[in-house]
C-alpha positions in Angstrom: 52.8 22.0 8.2 52.8 24.7 5.5 52.2 28.2 6.8 52.6 27.1 10.4 53.0 29.9 12.9 56.0 29.6 15.3 56.4 31.9 18.3 60.1 32.6 19.3 60.4 33.7 22.9 63.9 34.9 24.0 65.1 38.1 25.7 68.2 38.2 23.5 67.4 40.1 20.3 70.2 38.5 18.3 68.9 35.0 19.0 65.4 36.0 18.2 66.6 37.5 14.9 68.5 34.3 14.0 65.6 32.0 14.7 62.9 34.2 13.1 64.9 34.6 9.8 65.7 30.9 9.6 62.1 30.0 10.2 61.0 32.3 7.5 63.5 30.8 5.1 62.0 27.4 5.8 58.6 28.7 4.8 57.1 29.2 8.3 55.3 32.3 9.7 57.4 33.5 12.6 56.4 35.9 15.5 58.5 36.9 18.4 58.4 38.0 22.1 61.1 39.2 24.5 59.3 38.7 27.8 56.9 36.2 29.4 54.0 38.6 29.3 54.5 39.2 25.6 54.8 35.5 25.0 51.5 34.7 26.7 49.7 37.5 24.8 51.2 36.3 21.4 50.1 32.7 22.2 46.5 33.8 22.8 46.5 35.1 19.2 47.1 31.6 18.0 50.3 29.8 17.2 51.3 26.2 16.2 54.6 25.9 18.1 56.6 27.8 20.7 60.4 28.1 21.0 60.7 29.2 24.6 63.8 30.5 26.4 64.2 29.1 29.9 65.4 32.3 31.5 63.3 35.4 30.8 63.5 38.8 32.6 60.0 38.8 34.1 59.4 35.1 34.7 60.8 31.6 34.6 60.3 29.8 31.3 58.6 26.9 33.1 56.0 29.3 34.4 55.3 30.4 30.8 55.2 26.8 29.8 52.6 26.1 32.4 50.4 29.0 31.3 50.6 28.0 27.7 49.6 24.4 28.5 46.7 25.6 30.7 45.4 27.8 27.8 45.9 25.1 25.1 47.3 21.7 26.1 47.8 20.8 22.5 50.4 23.6 21.8 53.8 22.1 21.6 56.8 23.8 23.2 60.5 23.4 22.6 62.6 24.8 25.5 65.8 26.8 24.8 68.2 26.8 27.7 71.9 27.6 28.5 71.6 25.5 31.6 73.0 22.0 30.7 72.0 20.3 34.0 69.9 17.2 33.5 67.5 18.3 36.1 66.5 21.3 34.1 65.6 19.2 31.0 63.7 16.7 33.2 61.7 19.5 34.8 60.8 20.9 31.4 59.7 17.6 30.0 57.6 17.0 33.1 55.9 20.3 32.5 54.8 19.2 29.1 57.6 20.4 26.8 57.9 18.5 23.5 61.7 18.7 23.5 64.6 21.0 24.5 67.7 22.5 22.9 70.8 23.6 24.7 72.5 27.0 24.0 74.5 27.6 22.0 72.4 25.6 19.6 72.8 24.5 15.9 70.2 26.1 13.8 69.9 23.0 11.6 69.2 20.8 14.7 66.6 23.3 15.9 64.9 23.2 12.5 64.7 19.4 12.7 63.0 19.7 16.1 60.6 22.2 14.7 59.8 19.9 11.8 59.1 16.9 14.1 57.0 19.0 16.5 54.8 20.4 13.7 54.4 16.9 12.2 53.2 15.8 15.6 50.8 18.8 15.8 49.4 17.9 12.3 48.9 14.3 13.2 47.0 15.3 16.4 44.7 17.6 14.5 44.0 14.9 11.9 43.2 12.4 14.6 40.9 14.9 16.2 39.1 15.6 12.9 38.7 11.8 12.3 37.4 11.2 15.8 34.9 14.1 15.4 33.8 12.7 12.0 33.3 9.2 13.5 31.3 10.7 16.4 28.9 12.6 14.2 26.6 9.6 13.4 26.3 8.9 17.2 25.0 12.1 18.6 21.7 12.2 20.5 19.9 13.1 17.3 20.9 9.8 15.8 18.2 8.2 18.1 15.2 8.9 15.9 11.7 9.4 17.3 9.4 11.8 19.1 7.4 9.3 21.2 7.5 9.7 25.0 9.4 6.5 25.6 12.2 7.5 23.2 12.4 11.1 24.5 12.9 9.7 28.0 15.7 7.4 26.7 17.4 10.4 25.0 17.3 12.5 28.1 18.7 9.6 30.3 21.5 8.9 27.8 22.5 12.6 27.8 22.7 12.6 31.6 24.7 9.4 31.7 27.1 10.6 29.0 28.3 13.6 31.1 28.1 11.7 34.4 31.1 10.0 36.0 29.2 6.7 36.2 31.7 3.9 35.4 29.2 1.2 34.6 25.9 1.3 32.6 23.5 -1.5 31.8 21.4 -1.4 28.6 18.4 -3.7 28.4 15.9 -4.4 25.7 14.8 -6.9 23.0 17.1 -7.7 20.1 17.1 -4.9 17.5 16.1 -2.0 19.8 19.3 -0.2 19.4 21.5 -1.0 22.4 24.7 -0.7 20.4 23.7 2.7 19.2 22.8 3.8 22.7 26.3 2.7 23.9 28.0 4.8 21.2 25.8 7.8 22.1 26.9 7.5 25.7 30.5 7.3 24.7 30.5 10.2 22.1 28.5 12.5 24.4 31.0 12.0 27.2 34.4 13.4 28.1 35.8 10.1 26.8 34.8 10.8 23.2 38.4 11.4 22.1 39.5 8.0 23.5 38.7 4.5 22.0 35.3 2.8 21.9 35.8 -1.0 22.0 32.9 -3.3 21.1 32.9 -7.0 21.9 30.1 -9.5 21.8 30.4 -12.0 24.7 28.7 -14.8 22.8 30.9 -14.5 19.7 34.1 -16.2 21.2 34.8 -19.3 23.2 35.6 -18.8 26.9 39.4 -19.1 26.6 39.6 -16.7 23.6 37.2 -14.2 25.2 39.3 -13.9 28.3 42.4 -13.2 26.2 40.5 -10.8 24.0 39.2 -8.8 27.0 42.3 -8.9 29.3 45.2 -9.8 27.0 47.8 -12.4 27.7 51.5 -12.9 28.4 53.9 -14.6 26.2 53.7 -18.4 26.7 50.4 -18.2 28.6 48.9 -20.9 26.3 49.7 -22.7 23.0 50.1 -20.1 20.3 50.8 -17.1 22.7 54.1 -16.3 21.1 54.2 -12.7 22.4 52.5 -10.5 25.0 49.2 -9.1 23.7 47.1 -6.3 25.1 43.4 -6.9 25.5 40.5 -4.7 24.8 40.5 -3.2 28.3 44.0 -1.9 27.9 43.4 -0.7 24.4 40.3 1.2 25.6 42.2 3.0 28.4 40.5 6.4 29.0 37.5 5.4 26.8 34.6 3.0 26.8 34.3 -0.8 26.4 30.9 -2.1 25.3 30.1 -5.7 26.4 27.2 -6.9 24.3 25.2 -10.0 25.3 26.7 -9.8 28.8 24.3 -12.5 29.9 26.3 -15.0 27.8 29.5 -14.5 29.8 30.7 -17.6 31.7 31.0 -17.6 35.5 34.9 -17.5 35.5 34.9 -14.3 33.4 32.0 -12.9 35.4 34.3 -13.1 38.5 37.2 -11.5 36.7 35.0 -8.7 35.4 33.6 -8.1 38.9 37.1 -7.7 40.3 38.0 -5.2 37.6 34.8 -3.1 38.2 35.6 -3.0 42.0 39.4 -2.5 41.8 40.0 -1.0 38.3 42.8 -3.6 37.9 43.1 -7.0 36.2 45.8 -9.6 35.3 46.5 -10.6 31.8 46.1 -14.4 31.1 49.2 -16.0 32.5 50.3 -12.8 34.1 51.2 -12.0 37.7 51.2 -8.2 37.6 48.1 -6.1 38.0 47.3 -3.8 35.1 45.4 -0.6 36.0 43.2 1.2 33.4 40.4 3.8 33.4 37.5 2.6 31.3 33.7 3.0 31.4 32.0 -0.4 31.0 28.7 -0.3 29.1 27.0 -3.8 29.2 24.0 -4.8 27.2 21.6 -7.8 27.3 18.3 -8.9 25.8 17.8 -11.3 28.7 16.3 -10.7 32.1 19.5 -10.7 34.3 17.3 -10.9 37.4 15.9 -14.1 36.0 19.4 -15.3 35.2 20.5 -14.6 38.8 17.5 -16.5 40.2 18.5 -19.5 38.0 22.1 -19.3 39.2 23.5 -18.5 35.7 24.6 -14.9 36.5 26.4 -13.6 39.6 24.1 -11.5 41.8 27.0 -9.2 42.9 28.0 -8.6 39.3 24.4 -7.8 38.4 24.2 -5.1 41.1 27.6 -3.7 40.2 26.6 -3.4 36.5 23.2 -2.0 37.3 24.4 1.3 38.7 22.8 3.2 35.8 20.2 1.3 33.8 18.5 2.2 30.5 15.7 0.1 29.1 15.4 0.5 25.3 11.7 0.3 24.3 10.5 -2.2 21.6 9.1 -0.7 18.5 5.6 -1.9 19.4 5.7 0.6 22.3 6.6 3.5 20.1 4.5 3.0 17.0 4.3 6.7 16.4 8.0 6.7 15.6 7.7 4.1 12.7 7.0 6.7 10.0 9.9 8.9 11.2 12.2 5.9 11.2 11.2 4.9 7.7 11.8 8.4 6.4 15.1 8.6 8.2 16.4 5.3 6.6 15.1 6.3 3.2 17.2 9.5 3.4 20.2 7.7 4.8 20.2 5.0 2.1 19.6 7.7 -0.6 23.0 9.1 0.4 24.7 5.8 0.8 23.4 4.2 -2.5 23.3 7.5 -4.4 19.6 7.2 -5.2 16.8 9.7 -5.4 13.8 7.9 -3.8 11.3 10.6 -2.8 9.6 8.5 -0.1 7.1 5.8 0.6 3.6 5.5 -1.1 0.8 6.3 1.4 -0.7 2.7 1.2 2.7 1.1 1.9 3.3 3.6 4.7 0.0 2.6 6.3 0.8 -1.1 6.0 4.3 -0.6 7.4 3.0 1.3 10.4 0.6 -1.7 11.1 3.3 -4.3 10.6 4.4 -6.0 13.9 8.2 -5.4 13.5 9.1 -8.3 15.9 12.8 -7.6 15.1 12.3 -3.9 16.2 14.4 -1.1 14.6 17.0 -3.5 13.2 14.3 -5.4 11.2 12.8 -2.1 10.0 16.2 -0.8 8.9 17.0 -4.0 7.0 13.6 -3.9 5.3 14.2 -0.4 4.0 17.8 -1.2 2.9 16.5 -4.2 0.8 13.8 -2.0 -0.7 16.2 0.8 -1.6 18.6 -1.7 -3.2 15.9 -3.2 -5.4 13.9 -0.1 -6.2 14.1 1.3 -9.7 11.5 4.1 -9.6 11.4 7.2 -7.4 9.0 5.9 -4.8 8.8 2.8 -2.6 5.5 0.9 -2.5 4.2 -2.4 -1.1 5.9 -4.4 -3.8 9.3 -3.4 -2.3 8.4 -4.9 1.1 7.8 -8.7 0.6 6.9 -9.3 4.2 3.7 -7.3 3.7 2.3 -9.6 1.0 3.3 -12.7 3.0 1.5 -11.3 6.0 -1.6 -10.4 4.0 -1.8 -13.8 2.2 -0.5 -15.9 5.1 -1.4 -16.8 8.6 -2.7 -13.3 9.6 -5.3 -13.3 6.9 -6.3 -17.0 7.1 -6.6 -17.1 10.8 -9.3 -15.2 12.6 -9.5 -14.5 16.4 -11.8 -17.1 18.0 -14.8 -15.8 19.8 -13.6 -17.1 23.1 -10.1 -15.5 22.5 -6.7 -17.3 22.8 -3.5 -17.4 24.7 -0.9 -15.5 22.6 2.1 -17.1 24.4 0.7 -20.6 23.8 0.2 -19.8 20.1 3.7 -18.3 19.7 5.2 -21.3 21.5 3.3 -23.7 19.2 4.5 -21.9 16.1 8.1 -21.9 17.3 8.0 -25.6 18.1 6.5 -26.4 14.7 9.1 -24.3 12.9 11.9 -26.1 14.8 10.5 -29.6 14.1 10.0 -28.8 10.5 13.6 -27.6 10.1 15.1 -30.4 12.1 16.0 -28.0 14.9 18.1 -25.9 12.6 17.6 -22.5 14.3 18.5 -20.4 11.2 16.0 -22.3 9.0 13.3 -22.2 11.7 13.9 -18.4 12.1 13.4 -18.0 8.3 10.1 -19.9 8.4 8.8 -17.4 11.1 10.3 -14.3 9.5 12.7 -13.9 12.4 16.5 -13.7 12.8 18.6 -16.1 14.7 18.8 -14.0 17.8 15.1 -13.6 17.9 14.4 -17.3 17.7 17.1 -18.1 20.3 15.3 -15.7 22.6 12.0 -17.5 22.2 13.7 -20.9 22.6 15.0 -19.7 26.0 11.7 -17.9 26.8 9.7 -21.1 26.4 12.5 -23.4 27.7 12.5 -25.5 24.6 15.0 -28.4 24.2 15.9 -30.5 21.2 14.6 -34.0 21.7 17.3 -36.6 22.3 17.8 -39.5 19.8 16.5 -41.9 22.4 13.2 -40.0 22.9 
């Protein structure tokens, strides 16, 4: 660390002189103190490292160490002591000392300790800057909107973030921003400096998911050539986000419940309990109450997860936010793609505000991203949003509402069935026919309890 400030604390003037001059020769800024009171006062002015004598005339060096750590836990301290007893060194290290040097010491050895300590300080500061930079996109202001439903969500997330709640359940349709809400909770909490781990429960088979979450011991299964820590251990002190929690199999539900109740778990193939401190944020687009009634989700786990619950509103319930979201993503992609799009043409904005956005905020974001990538002028219009022309020339224009009305659920079910039959029950192709993504059509298949016909039938 160039220009680092090192505080030398010793009641012997000759030792202070030797250390201060050598530090200056090495390019550091050195300040000195002969007593405990002077040391504490100098530390308040800001230093990067302290060389602290164990025996001072007005206080024990360990007392000064404690005061320094209480003022700034990140300040590193190297203890200087003429006492060669092991207990003294152990006591200093327990108090938070970075290292210690016995008197009479070798100046070269002390300078090596100083260099290592300042490298550690520099790394800590860099990590802190990186974490702060990573947290910036996930503040409360990242949840765009001024509608009452989204204001209520922001207020609740802020309260949860600073609360000691160990479990949070996020509910809402696909694309409503549950992953963003989880990050807002993490980065607005005291856990922000610790890891945020994200895992989608439906993305891995049961055996791999258990190992991914809880780790495994060497030889636990074929291919386990070494012990491996799972996400829960890696997230110690931070937050683990379990997306699509409704997809978790019963065996893992039981193991997760045990962890939530006891804060311990066993690695796959392990016998020892592992204890960690993590906040669990779970998310689902399903009704877990319905899953409990059908016997697919443990009732006790549901109540344990549902300590603090946040329901993310669909975009249709916050239509007043659509224009704000569109403007937000135009600005965001202008920066990312280095473009200078001024905004969206009034006619296109009106059409986009009337569009159903069945995929919620995710669909809106993807639509703006595509438009920004293809746009060549300085304004987005209806040509840049293909789904608007399809909607105008397709079913919505050709079909009028019957005088006697209709059952919207039955119509939606019929269209989903037609799309599945036309695509040979290929969910991705069926979703494309309906302008949906795969998660959205899977939700509707489950909602209407649709099943692929067997070969015999």
